[in-house]
C-alpha positions as a Markdown table, in Angstrom:
| # | Residue | x | y | z |
|---|---|---|---|---|
| 1 | Unk | 0.0 | 0.0 | 0.0 |
| 2 | Unk | 1.5 | 3.3 | -1.0 |
| 3 | Unk | 1.6 | 6.4 | 1.2 |
| 4 | Unk | -0.7 | 9.2 | 0.0 |
| 5 | Unk | 1.6 | 11.9 | 1.4 |
| 6 | Unk | 5.4 | 12.0 | 1.9 |
| 7 | Unk | 6.4 | 10.6 | 5.3 |
| 8 | Unk | 8.3 | 13.0 | 7.6 |
| 9 | Unk | 11.7 | 11.9 | 8.8 |
| 10 | Unk | 12.0 | 11.0 | 12.5 |
| 11 | Unk | 13.5 | 13.9 | 14.6 |
| 12 | Unk | 17.1 | 13.2 | 15.5 |
| 13 | Unk | 19.4 | 14.5 | 18.3 |
| 14 | Unk | 23.2 | 14.6 | 17.9 |
| 15 | Unk | 25.2 | 12.2 | 20.0 |
| 16 | Unk | 28.8 | 12.8 | 21.0 |
| 17 | Unk | 31.1 | 10.4 | 22.7 |
| 18 | Unk | 34.3 | 8.4 | 22.5 |
| 19 | Unk | 34.4 | 6.2 | 19.4 |
| 20 | Unk | 31.3 | 7.7 | 17.8 |
| 21 | Unk | 31.2 | 9.1 | 14.3 |
| 22 | Unk | 30.8 | 12.9 | 14.1 |
| 23 | Unk | 27.3 | 12.5 | 12.5 |
| 24 | Unk | 26.0 | 10.1 | 15.1 |
| 25 | Unk | 22.4 | 10.8 | 16.0 |
| 26 | Unk | 19.6 | 9.5 | 18.3 |
| 27 | Unk | 16.2 | 9.0 | 16.5 |
| 28 | Unk | 13.4 | 10.2 | 18.7 |
| 29 | Unk | 10.1 | 8.3 | 19.4 |
| 30 | Unk | 8.3 | 10.4 | 22.1 |
| 31 | Unk | 9.0 | 13.2 | 24.5 |
| 32 | Unk | 7.8 | 12.7 | 28.1 |
| 33 | Unk | 8.0 | 15.6 | 30.6 |
| 34 | Unk | 7.9 | 15.6 | 34.4 |
| 35 | Unk | 6.2 | 18.5 | 36.1 |
| 36 | Unk | 7.1 | 19.9 | 39.6 |
| 37 | Unk | 10.0 | 17.6 | 40.2 |
| 38 | Unk | 12.0 | 20.1 | 42.2 |
| 39 | Unk | 10.3 | 21.3 | 45.4 |
| 40 | Unk | 11.5 | 24.9 | 45.0 |
| 41 | Unk | 9.9 | 25.2 | 41.6 |
| 42 | Unk | 6.7 | 23.6 | 42.8 |
| 43 | Unk | 6.5 | 26.3 | 45.5 |
| 44 | Unk | 7.3 | 29.2 | 43.0 |
| 45 | Unk | 4.4 | 27.9 | 40.9 |
| 46 | Unk | 2.0 | 28.1 | 43.8 |
| 47 | Unk | 1.8 | 24.3 | 44.5 |
| 48 | Unk | 2.4 | 22.5 | 47.8 |
| 49 | Unk | 5.8 | 20.8 | 47.7 |
| 50 | Unk | 6.4 | 17.5 | 49.5 |
| 51 | Unk | 8.6 | 17.5 | 52.6 |
| 52 | Unk | 9.6 | 13.8 | 52.4 |
| 53 | Unk | 9.5 | 10.9 | 50.0 |
| 54 | Unk | 6.5 | 9.5 | 52.0 |
| 55 | Unk | 4.2 | 12.5 | 51.0 |
| 56 | Unk | 5.3 | 13.1 | 47.5 |
| 57 | Unk | 2.3 | 11.5 | 45.9 |
| 58 | Unk | 2.4 | 10.8 | 42.2 |
| 59 | Unk | 4.5 | 12.6 | 39.6 |
| 60 | Unk | 2.8 | 14.9 | 37.0 |
| 61 | Unk | 3.4 | 14.0 | 33.4 |
| 62 | Unk | 2.8 | 15.7 | 30.1 |
| 63 | Unk | 4.1 | 15.2 | 26.5 |
| 64 | Unk | 5.6 | 17.3 | 23.8 |
| 65 | Unk | 5.6 | 16.5 | 20.1 |
| 66 | Unk | 8.9 | 14.9 | 19.0 |
| 67 | Unk | 9.1 | 17.4 | 16.2 |
| 68 | Unk | 9.2 | 20.3 | 18.7 |
| 69 | Unk | 12.9 | 19.6 | 19.3 |
| 70 | Unk | 15.4 | 22.2 | 18.5 |
| 71 | Unk | 18.9 | 21.0 | 17.9 |
| 72 | Unk | 20.6 | 24.0 | 16.3 |
| 73 | Unk | 19.9 | 26.4 | 19.2 |
| 74 | Unk | 17.8 | 28.8 | 17.2 |
| 75 | Unk | 14.4 | 29.2 | 18.8 |
| 76 | Unk | 11.8 | 31.4 | 17.0 |
| 77 | Unk | 9.6 | 33.3 | 19.5 |
| 78 | Unk | 6.4 | 31.3 | 19.4 |
| 79 | Unk | 3.0 | 32.7 | 18.4 |
| 80 | Unk | 0.1 | 33.2 | 20.7 |
| 81 | Unk | 2.1 | 34.3 | 23.8 |
| 82 | Unk | 3.6 | 37.4 | 25.4 |
| 83 | Unk | 5.2 | 35.4 | 28.2 |
| 84 | Unk | 7.6 | 32.7 | 27.0 |
| 85 | Unk | 9.4 | 31.1 | 29.9 |
| 86 | Unk | 12.5 | 28.9 | 30.2 |
| 87 | Unk | 12.7 | 25.7 | 32.3 |
| 88 | Unk | 16.2 | 24.0 | 32.2 |
| 89 | Unk | 16.1 | 20.2 | 32.6 |
| 90 | Unk | 18.1 | 17.0 | 32.6 |
| 91 | Unk | 17.0 | 14.9 | 29.7 |
| 92 | Unk | 17.1 | 11.1 | 29.8 |
| 93 | Unk | 17.4 | 9.2 | 26.5 |
| 94 | Unk | 16.2 | 5.6 | 26.4 |
| 95 | Unk | 18.1 | 3.1 | 24.3 |
| 96 | Unk | 16.0 | 0.0 | 24.9 |
| 97 | Unk | 12.3 | -0.9 | 25.0 |
| 98 | Unk | 10.9 | -1.6 | 28.4 |
| 99 | Unk | 9.6 | -5.1 | 29.0 |
| 100 | Unk | 5.9 | -5.6 | 29.1 |
| 101 | Unk | 4.2 | -4.6 | 32.3 |
| 102 | Unk | 5.3 | -2.3 | 35.1 |
| 103 | Unk | 9.1 | -1.6 | 35.0 |
| 104 | Unk | 10.8 | -2.4 | 38.3 |
| 105 | Unk | 12.9 | 0.5 | 39.7 |
| 106 | Unk | 15.9 | -1.7 | 39.9 |
| 107 | Unk | 15.7 | -2.5 | 36.2 |
| 108 | Unk | 15.1 | 1.0 | 35.0 |
| 109 | Unk | 18.6 | 2.2 | 34.5 |
| 110 | Unk | 19.3 | -0.6 | 32.0 |
| 111 | Unk | 17.0 | 1.3 | 29.6 |
| 112 | Unk | 19.0 | 4.5 | 29.7 |
| 113 | Unk | 21.3 | 5.2 | 26.7 |
| 114 | Unk | 22.5 | 8.6 | 27.7 |
| 115 | Unk | 21.7 | 12.1 | 28.9 |
| 116 | Unk | 21.4 | 15.7 | 27.6 |
| 117 | Unk | 20.3 | 19.0 | 28.9 |
| 118 | Unk | 17.2 | 20.7 | 27.4 |
| 119 | Unk | 14.7 | 23.5 | 27.9 |
| 120 | Unk | 11.1 | 22.9 | 28.5 |
| 121 | Unk | 9.8 | 26.1 | 27.0 |
| 122 | Unk | 6.4 | 27.2 | 28.2 |
| 123 | Unk | 3.9 | 29.8 | 27.0 |
| 124 | Unk | 3.2 | 30.7 | 30.6 |
| 125 | Unk | 0.2 | 33.0 | 29.9 |
| 126 | Unk | -1.6 | 30.2 | 28.0 |
| 127 | Unk | -0.7 | 27.7 | 30.7 |
| 128 | Unk | -2.0 | 30.0 | 33.5 |
| 129 | Unk | -5.2 | 30.7 | 31.7 |
| 130 | Unk | -5.9 | 27.0 | 31.2 |
| 131 | Unk | -5.1 | 26.3 | 34.8 |
| 132 | Unk | -7.5 | 29.0 | 36.0 |
| 133 | Unk | -10.3 | 27.3 | 34.1 |
| 134 | Unk | -9.2 | 23.8 | 35.2 |
| 135 | Unk | -8.6 | 22.9 | 31.5 |
| 136 | Unk | -5.7 | 21.0 | 30.0 |
| 137 | Unk | -2.6 | 23.2 | 29.4 |
| 138 | Unk | -1.3 | 21.5 | 26.3 |
| 139 | Unk | -1.1 | 24.8 | 24.4 |
| 140 | Unk | 1.2 | 26.2 | 27.1 |
| 141 | Unk | 3.7 | 23.3 | 26.7 |
| 142 | Unk | 3.3 | 21.6 | 23.3 |
| 143 | Unk | 4.1 | 23.9 | 20.4 |
| 144 | Unk | 6.7 | 24.3 | 17.6 |
| 145 | Unk | 10.3 | 24.7 | 18.9 |
| 146 | Unk | 9.2 | 24.0 | 22.5 |
| 147 | Unk | 12.1 | 21.7 | 23.3 |
| 148 | Unk | 15.6 | 22.9 | 22.6 |
| 149 | Unk | 18.1 | 20.1 | 23.5 |
| 150 | Unk | 21.9 | 19.7 | 23.5 |
| 151 | Unk | 23.9 | 16.7 | 22.3 |
| 152 | Unk | 23.3 | 13.4 | 24.0 |
| 153 | Unk | 26.2 | 11.8 | 25.8 |
| 154 | Unk | 26.2 | 8.1 | 26.5 |
| 155 | Unk | 25.6 | 7.3 | 30.2 |
| 156 | Unk | 28.7 | 5.2 | 30.5 |
| 157 | Unk | 30.8 | 8.3 | 29.8 |
| 158 | Unk | 29.2 | 10.4 | 32.5 |
| 159 | Unk | 29.1 | 8.1 | 35.5 |
| 160 | Unk | 27.1 | 9.1 | 38.6 |
| 161 | Unk | 25.0 | 12.3 | 38.0 |
| 162 | Unk | 23.5 | 12.8 | 41.4 |
| 163 | Unk | 25.9 | 15.4 | 42.8 |
| 164 | Unk | 26.1 | 17.4 | 39.6 |
| 165 | Unk | 24.6 | 20.9 | 39.2 |
| 166 | Unk | 22.0 | 21.8 | 36.5 |
| 167 | Unk | 22.1 | 25.5 | 35.6 |
| 168 | Unk | 20.9 | 28.1 | 33.1 |
| 169 | Unk | 22.4 | 31.4 | 32.2 |
| 170 | Unk | 20.5 | 34.0 | 30.1 |
| 171 | Unk | 22.6 | 36.9 | 28.7 |
| 172 | Unk | 25.5 | 35.8 | 31.0 |
| 173 | Unk | 23.4 | 36.0 | 34.2 |
| 174 | Unk | 22.5 | 32.8 | 36.1 |
| 175 | Unk | 18.8 | 32.3 | 36.4 |
| 176 | Unk | 18.5 | 28.7 | 37.5 |
| 177 | Unk | 20.8 | 26.4 | 39.4 |
| 178 | Unk | 20.3 | 23.3 | 41.5 |
| 179 | Unk | 21.8 | 19.9 | 42.3 |
| 180 | Unk | 20.3 | 16.8 | 40.9 |
| 181 | Unk | 20.2 | 15.6 | 44.4 |
| 182 | Unk | 17.2 | 17.9 | 44.8 |
| 183 | Unk | 15.0 | 15.9 | 42.4 |
| 184 | Unk | 11.9 | 14.7 | 44.1 |
| 185 | Unk | 11.6 | 11.7 | 41.8 |
| 186 | Unk | 14.8 | 10.1 | 40.6 |
| 187 | Unk | 15.3 | 8.6 | 37.1 |
| 188 | Unk | 14.4 | 5.1 | 38.2 |
| 189 | Unk | 11.4 | 6.5 | 40.0 |
| 190 | Unk | 10.2 | 8.3 | 36.9 |
| 191 | Unk | 10.7 | 5.4 | 34.5 |
| 192 | Unk | 8.9 | 3.1 | 36.9 |
| 193 | Unk | 5.9 | 5.5 | 37.1 |
| 194 | Unk | 5.8 | 6.2 | 33.4 |
| 195 | Unk | 5.7 | 2.4 | 32.7 |
| 196 | Unk | 2.4 | 2.3 | 34.6 |
| 197 | Unk | 0.9 | 4.6 | 31.9 |
| 198 | Unk | 2.9 | 4.1 | 28.7 |
| 199 | Unk | 4.9 | 1.5 | 26.8 |
| 200 | Unk | 8.4 | 2.9 | 27.0 |
| 201 | Unk | 10.4 | 2.5 | 23.8 |
| 202 | Unk | 13.9 | 3.0 | 22.5 |
| 203 | Unk | 14.1 | 6.6 | 21.2 |
| 204 | Unk | 12.0 | 8.1 | 24.1 |
| 205 | Unk | 13.3 | 11.2 | 25.8 |
| 206 | Unk | 12.3 | 12.2 | 29.3 |
| 207 | Unk | 12.6 | 15.8 | 30.5 |
| 208 | Unk | 13.1 | 15.4 | 34.2 |
| 209 | Unk | 11.7 | 18.7 | 35.6 |
| 210 | Unk | 13.1 | 22.1 | 36.4 |
| 211 | Unk | 14.4 | 23.9 | 39.5 |
| 212 | Unk | 13.2 | 27.3 | 40.7 |
| 213 | Unk | 14.1 | 30.5 | 38.8 |
| 214 | Unk | 11.9 | 30.2 | 35.7 |
| 215 | Unk | 11.3 | 33.5 | 34.0 |
| 216 | Unk | 10.7 | 35.2 | 30.7 |
| 217 | Unk | 12.7 | 35.1 | 27.5 |
| 218 | Unk | 12.7 | 37.9 | 24.9 |
| 219 | Unk | 13.8 | 38.0 | 21.3 |
| 220 | Unk | 17.5 | 38.5 | 21.2 |
| 221 | Unk | 18.2 | 36.7 | 24.5 |
| 222 | Unk | 21.1 | 34.2 | 24.5 |
| 223 | Unk | 21.0 | 31.2 | 26.8 |
| 224 | Unk | 23.4 | 28.5 | 27.9 |
| 225 | Unk | 22.3 | 25.5 | 29.9 |
| 226 | Unk | 24.8 | 23.1 | 31.5 |
| 227 | Unk | 25.2 | 20.1 | 33.7 |
| 228 | Unk | 28.5 | 21.1 | 35.2 |
| 229 | Unk | 31.1 | 20.6 | 32.5 |
| 230 | Unk | 29.7 | 17.4 | 31.0 |
| 231 | Unk | 26.5 | 18.4 | 29.2 |
| 232 | Unk | 25.6 | 21.7 | 27.5 |
| 233 | Unk | 23.1 | 23.5 | 25.3 |
| 234 | Unk | 23.5 | 27.0 | 23.9 |
| 235 | Unk | 21.2 | 29.1 | 21.7 |
| 236 | Unk | 19.2 | 32.3 | 21.3 |
| 237 | Unk | 15.6 | 33.5 | 20.9 |
| 238 | Unk | 15.0 | 34.6 | 17.3 |
| 239 | Unk | 12.2 | 36.8 | 16.0 |
| 240 | Unk | 8.9 | 35.0 | 15.3 |
| 241 | Unk | 8.6 | 33.1 | 12.1 |
| 242 | Unk | 7.0 | 35.4 | 9.5 |
């Protein structure tokens, strides 16, 4: 059976690491995002933050389209908003399908291929309006160019990430900074919880949530996201697409 339209190529994220070709890439299946995974960010958004693992409840998930990824750092200011916000995040890249059923936490890390840093860009005014009416806030999170991401580095080259610092600078000034120790739900926790709801596949990306300090971006702003000196993403906010 022939296709009636031309198929779009799968989005791909550059991969860098020892022994890899310069044009190595990670084909993306889905993008999962975790909301309110740092207590300080939950509080700045007006939510109650858990004080211990026992009262953290269930994580909040939402999705972005795979083709909302930006890999060249150039982010056109999106339509429909006057309040575009940055949210810097650790990104987990899955290199294996999860087995059928609920994934055990102790088996979760075997699925991880590597890591990157990314921005969960948010049309905050649209999100706030939807929240105020108790409506879904997809338009605030899921739009073209909503997910800038840096190169993926294989997990084996990075080692333990827990003590590393996630940060974002805009125009040379630090706006967000936090240790990954401050995550409410760890990578194994999140993969376990996602597997209750979705069939996790090789090619999935998981944006792990943002620390406090989210604020607005304007046309001409230059940003640099980092996980210490091991992962990075740099780019700029360009004028809206004509």
